[in-house]
C-alpha positions in Angstrom: 0.0 0.0 0.0 2.9 2.3 0.8 4.4 1.8 -2.7 1.0 2.6 -4.3 0.8 5.8 -2.2 4.3 6.8 -3.2 4.2 5.9 -7.0 0.5 6.2 -7.8 -0.5 5.2 -11.3 3.2 4.5 -12.2 3.5 1.6 -9.8 4.7 -1.2 -12.2 4.3 -5.0 -12.3 4.8 -7.1 -10.3 3.2 -4.7 -7.7 0.2 -3.5 -9.7 -1.4 -4.0 -13.0 -4.4 -2.8 -15.0 -7.3 -5.3 -14.9 -9.9 -3.7 -17.1 -10.8 -0.1 -18.0 -10.0 2.1 -14.9 -9.9 -0.9 -12.5 -6.4 -1.9 -11.4 -5.0 -4.5 -9.0 -2.6 -4.3 -6.2 -0.8 -7.6 -5.9 0.5 -8.8 -2.6 1.9 -12.3 -1.7 2.9 -13.9 1.5 4.5 -17.2 0.9 2.2 -19.2 -1.3 -0.8 -17.0 -0.5 -1.7 -14.4 -3.1 -4.0 -11.4 -2.4 -5.4 -8.8 -4.8 -6.9 -5.4 -3.9 -8.9 -3.9 -6.8 -8.9 -0.2 -7.0 -9.2 2.9 -9.2 -7.9 6.5 -9.1 -10.1 9.4 -8.4 -7.9 12.4 -9.1 -4.8 11.8 -7.0 -6.7 9.5 -4.5 -6.7 5.8 -4.6 -10.2 4.2 -4.0 -9.9 0.5 -3.0 -13.1 -1.4 -4.0 -12.4 -4.6 -2.2 -9.7 -7.3 -1.8 -9.8 -11.1 -2.1 -7.5 -14.1 -1.9 -6.6 -15.2 -5.4 -6.7 -18.9 -6.0 -6.2 -19.2 -9.8 -4.2 -17.6 -12.5 -6.9 -15.3 -13.6 -9.0 -12.8 -11.6 -12.5 -14.2 -11.5 -14.8 -12.1 -13.7 -17.2 -11.7 -10.7 -14.4 -9.8 -8.8 -13.9 -7.5 -11.7 -17.6 -6.8 -12.1 -17.9 -6.2 -8.4 -15.1 -3.6 -8.6 -16.7 -1.9 -11.6 -20.1 -1.7 -9.8 -18.4 -0.3 -6.6 -16.7 2.3 -8.8 -19.9 3.3 -10.6 -21.6 3.6 -7.2 -18.8 5.7 -5.7 -18.9 8.0 -8.7 -22.7 8.4 -8.6 -22.6 9.1 -4.8 -19.8 11.7 -5.2 -21.7 13.4 -8.0 -24.8 13.7 -5.7 -22.6 15.1 -3.0 -22.9 12.1 -0.7 -19.1 11.6 -0.6 -16.6 14.3 0.1 -12.9 13.8 -0.3 
């Protein structure tokens, strides 16, 4: 998380990667356990949608769709003034 804060959108693989559209992944491993945090940028802010334990080579489509829905919800709520940053 610290590296993401320092380098922002320039954080390279293997630490981060673009998943689809504006959704990106932060990649963290502890031994044989692999974790992913899906996020997007809102200006200079990082908005983390959720995290999960990765069990296969590919990110499950449901996790990507969940992140996209969270991003849409966030943007709509921000536009209505329900979220202030």
